[in-house]
N, C-alpha and C positions, 0 to 999 in steps of 0.2 A: 086565259084571261079574256073576259067578255068585252063586248064593245063599250058597255057602260063603264067598266073599269078603266079602259083606255081613255075615255073622256075625263074620268076623275083624275087620272094621272096627268093628263095633258093640262087640265085645269089647275091642278096643284102646282105644276111646273111653271105655268104662266104667272100664277100669283107670286111664286118665289122670285121669278125674274123681275116682276113688276116691283116687288119690295126692294130687291137689290138695286134696281134702277132708281127708285125714290131715294134710297139711302145714299147712293153715289151722287145724286143731285142735291142732297140735303145741304143747305148753306152752312149749317154748323159743322158738318163733316168736311166740307170743302175748306172752311177756315182752319180746322184742326190739321188737315193735310198741308195746307199752305204754311202754317206755323212750323210744322215739323221740317218741311223743306228749308225754310228760312234758318232754323236752328242748325241744321246740318250744313247749310251753305256757309253760315257765319263761322262755324267751327273749322270747316275746311280752309277758309281764308286765314283764320287765326293760326293754323298749323304751319303756314308758310314762313312764319317768323323764325329767324335763326338767332339764337342767344349769343351775343358777343360780349356780355358782361361789361357794359360801358360804365364809366365813373360819373356819378351824379352828386352834386352838392346842393343841399336844400336849406333855405332859411325862410322865415325866422320863427322860432318859438314852438311851444307845445303846451298842452293843458290836460286836465283830466275832465272828460265828458261824463256828466251825470244824466243818464237817459231816463225819461219818465213819460207816460202818456199825458199829453196836454190837457185832455178832457178831465182826467182824474185830479190833476194838480190845481187847475183853475176852473172850478165849477161855473157854469153859465149863470148869470144873474140878470133879471129883467131890467135892472136899473142901469145897465152899462151904457145905454144910449146908442148913438150911431157909431159904427166902426170908424176908426181914425188912425192916421199915420202919425207917429212921433219919432223924432230923430233919436231921442233918449227916453228912458223910462224912469220917471221920478216917483211914481206911486202905483198902488195896486189898481186904481181906477184907470190910469193910463195903460197899464199892462193889459187889462181886459179889453179895452177899446182897440189897442194895437194888435193883440192876438186875433180878435174878431176880423180885423181888416185883412190880415194876411191869410187867415184860415179860410175865409169865404172865397178867396182868390186861388187857394192852393199854392201860394207863393212862399218861397223860403225867405227867412228874415233872420237877422242877427242884430241884437240891440244891447247897448251898454246901459246898465242899471246904475244911476248916480247915487241912489240910496243904498248904502252898504248894509244897513240894518234890514231893509226889506229883502235884499238878495240873500242874506244869511238865513232869514226866516223861510224863504222859499226853498233853499237847499235842505234845511232840516225837515220841512214838510215833504219834500221829494223823497228823502231817505226813509220816510215812513210809508211810502206807497208800496203796494204789493209787488210790482214788477220792476222796481228801480234797479239800475245796474251802472257800474262805473267802467270806463275804458279810456285808453290813451286817445287824446284828441288834438285839435289844432291842425290847420292846413299843412304846415310844414312837416309835422310828425306823421300825419296820415299819408301824405304823399311819399315821404321817405320809406315808410313801412311797405307801401305798395311797390315802390321801385325795387326794394330789396327782394320782395316776393317774386318779382319778374326777372330776377337774376342780375340786377345792377349792383355795383359796388358803391355804397352810399355814405356820404358825410352829412350829418344833420347838425344844424345850429339850434339848440333848444336848451332851456333851463328847466330842470325837473328835480323834485325831491328824490332821494335815494330809493325809496320804496317803489316809485313809479318809473324811475330810470331803468330798473331791472326788467320792466315789461317790454322794453324795446329789444329787438333781436341783437344778439352779440355781433352779427355780421354788419350791423350799422354802427359806424363810429359817431359818437355824440360828443359835441363840444358846446359849452355854454355855461358851465358852472352849475353848482347845486343851489337849490332854494329850500327854505324851511317849510314854506306854505305853497302848495301848488295852486295855480289859477284854475278855478272850476268853471266849466261852461255847462249851464243847465239847458238840456236839450228837450224841448217839448215836442214830441212826435205825434202824428195823427195819420190815419189811413184814408185812402180814397173812399168817398161815400160816407165818411164818418160825420155825424151831426154834432153841433154845439149850439144849443138853443135853436134859433130859426135858421142857422147857417149850415150848409153842407159843403164839405171840401170836395172840389172836383178831382183832386189827386192826392196821393200820399206825399207828405212833406214834413218840415220841422221848423220850429221857431226857437231860436237860441238866445239865451240871456247870459250876460257875463258882467263881472265886476273886477276885471283883471288888474293886477298890480304890476306884473312883470312884462307881459307880452306887448302892451302898447308902447313901452319904453324901449322895445327891441333889445332887451337885456343881453341876449345871446350874440348880438351882431359882432361885438368887439372880440369875442372868443373865436370867431370864424376867420378873422383877418389873416393870420399866419398859416393855419392849416389849409386855407383855400389856395394859397400859393404853392404849397408843397404837394397837395393832393392832385392838382392839375386836372380838373374835371372835364368831361366832354360836354356836360350840361350843368348850368347853374340855375336853380329855380328860386324865384323870389315870390313869397306868398305870406299870408297872414297879416297884410297891411290894413285890412278892414278893422282891426282892433284899435287902430288909431283914429277911426272915424268918429266924429262927434265927441271926442274927448277934449276936455278943457285944458289944453296945454298952455303953459306960459307963452307969451308972444315969441314967435320965431323958433320954438323948440321942435315942433313937428316938421317944419321946413328943414331944419338942420339935420334931423334924423333921415329925411328923404335924401338929402344931399350926401349923407354918409353911405346910404345904400347905393346911390349912383356911383360914388367913388369906389365902393367895393366891386361894382360891375366893371369899372374901369381897370381894376387890378387883375382881371382875368384876360387872357389874350382873345382876340377876335375869333379865333378858331373854336373857342368854347362858346357854345350856344347859350343864350339867356332866355328863359321862359318866365313870363309874369302871369301868375294865376289871379284872375279877377275875383271879386266877392261882392257882397251886398253893401255898396257905398251909397250914402244919402247926402253927405255934406258936400255942397257944390264947391266950396273953396278947396276942400281936400281933393276932390276929383280933378280940379284944375291944377293942383300941385302935382298929382300923379301924372297928368298930361305933360307937365314940364320936366319932372325929374326922373320918372320911371319908364313910361311907355316908349319914349324915343330911343331907349337903350335896350329894348327887348327884341329878340329875333322872333319870338313866339308869344301868342296870347291864348289863354284858355278861359272859358266862361260858360255859364248856362244861358238860357234864353232871356231871363230877366236881366242879367248883367250885360248881355249883348245889347238889349234895348236901351239900357241906361247909358252905355258907352256911345252908342249911336246917337242918342239924344244930346249928349254932351258935345260931341263933335259937330253935329248938324245944326242944333238949335241953341246950344249953350245952356241947357237946363237939365234937371234931373228927372228921369222917369222912374218913379218910386216902385210901381208894380205894373206888370204887363200880363198878357194872356198866358195862361199856364201851358197851353198847347198850340203854339203858333204854326202857321203853314210853313212848309219847307221853302217855298218861293220867297216868302217875306224874310226868313232868316238868311237865305242866300244873298238877297239884295242888301241886307244890312251888313253882312260880312264883306261883300264886295266894296261897299262904300267905305267902311272902316279901313280895309286893306289899302285902297288907293289913296284915301285922304291922309292917313298917317304917313305913308311913304312919301307923298308929295310934300306934306307939311314939314317933315324932318330931314329932307334930302340935303339941305345946306347947313344943317346943324352940326357943329363940330363934335366929333367922336360919337355921333349917333350910329345906331345899327339899323340895317334895312329889314323891316318886318317881312318875314318870309313864310310865316305859318300862323293860322288861326284855327282853333278847334272849338266848336260850339256843341255842347251836349244838352239835349232836350229829352223829355220823357219818350217822345215818339220816334226820334231819330238822332243820329250822330252825323255831324258835318265837319269835314276836315278840308281846309284850303291851304295849299302850299304853292310856293313859286316854282315854276318849271326850272329845272337845272340847279335847284338848291340842293344842299346836302341832306335834307330831310328824306328819309327812306319810307317806302311801303305805306303810303297814305291809306290804301284800301285795308291793309292789315290793321292799321291803327284804328280805323273806324269800326271794323269788326270786333276788335279787342275791346273797344270802349263799350259797345253794345252788350257784349257778353259779361263784361265786368260790372256793368250797371245791374244786370239781373243777379249775378252771383253775390254782389254786395248787399243789395236790398233784400234778397231772399236768404242771405246768410248761408249760402250753400255753394260749394265748388261745382256741384253737378247741376246740369240744366234739365229741369223737369217740365215737359210740355204741358202737364196738367196744372202747373203753377205759373204759366206764362201766357202772354197775349201780345198781339200786335195792334198798334193804334194807327199805323201808316196805311194809306190806300195803295191800290195796285200800281198807281202811277202818280207823278207829281210834276207840277210846272217848275221850270228853272227860275222864273222871275215873275214878280208882280208888275214891275215897272215896264218890262218889255213885252208883257202879255204873250199872245200866241206865237209871236215871231221868235220867242226864246225857245219854244219847243217843250215837249213833255218827255219825261223819262219813265220808261216802263220798269217796274220792279219785278224782276224775274226771281221767284222764290228760291231757285237753286243757285242764283248768282245775286245775292242780296246786297252787294256793295257796288252799285254803278259808279263809275268814274268818267269824267270827261274833261277836255282841255278848253280853256277860255283865254285867249290872248296869251299872257305870260303865267297863267295859273293852272293848277290841276285841282279839281273839285271831286271829292268822294263823299257819298252819302250812304250810311248804313241804316237799315231798319232797326228801330229800337226794340229790344227784347224787354218787355215790361213784366216785372214780378207782380202777380195778382194777390199775393199774400205777404205784404211788406213786413219784414222783421225790423229793418233799420233803414233810415233815409239819411241821417246825418253822416257826413263824410263821403257821401256818394259821389259828389262832384270831384273831390280830391282823388278818390280811387280811380275814377273814370279818366280824368286828365293824366294822372301819373301812368296808368297802364298804357294809354295811347302814346304818350311820349316815349316810353320804354321801347315801343315797337319801331320808333322812327330814328333811333340813334345808331 
């Protein structure tokens, strides 16, 4: 080989090394590697869980979800005017304005349609769409199904017609009586970056409409009374109460129903944990009733970032926060969790038969945050946070397998622990191979897991219920 050939070989080698170096420093490649490390790290934490088959009772209600693309069912019209919030939906015009309001914010919403004729027309139109589908829905039913999948022994209070009752696993005992007509929830889904007229959604989410006849009346609650005593659950989940929001009950009826729920909580021993799953509430009077009759008697609260902001606003300012930023900072969420935890415990400490709040779980698109009291009987906060993150991906992507090509991270390499305390609170580095940092603060343990985001959303409805239930199952 001549000198010239040596130079050519050396030059070729240099170019190859240079290309490898550029590839290794490629930001996109670094992000892919980071994502894969986070996925592996979350799955390693998830595997630490030991299945003990705890007993879980879940109330109240179930429905049949009718899924359809919101854009297809409600075409944009130039005459809708400005987006607007409505507590209830009375007309197609209000529906369009309301859908625009939540769509442009990428925020979840659930609204009662007072006009039964309009609702029936919408259901018929939805069934004519190309990609419509039906499935079991309702907070209680979805949480019960997830709990069963995670190995729990489940008792569900729900009223369903015989044809839909068969869709629930035989391993879940259902009490609640049969109904002739199932309550249908119309789920209008949309993807991140999807456009509707001049509006672009910042994230995938859903807008739910219902005209329920059974669930707002908590028809299944009376059927749970005796089985709850004999079942002796380790955990009792109270959910689905948002279906009583902005319903025109006769005076005193809703308050009486909440009193009956409180009495049902009183019927289980203090050794049975009680979890209240929050939802999209907008009626100020109803939220104040929940503060009085439900929240003081819960050991645990579960919610998304919008529901957290709403609860924080109620306790701090006495008003309702209808919509909030779809991707809040970690520090802001942690500050709101701390405030709610301390305020609720302080406010209810002298209330007869109240329970001491010992757990809060907030699920957001970008991260999962679990706060528990040190020394409480809640186990494995880090496993719960990891499980929540993985469940979010699996549910939204409708796949039990984690595919890095269909996933992304929205969380930075580090985050501040507090907005209020600023730099003195310190920052937390997110090690991709240990993606669930935990730390102690006074009498609490805080764990934050990076959120694993599905980039090709198949379904969003029921995501929060699956996430909350999966995390709870890890901590019993």
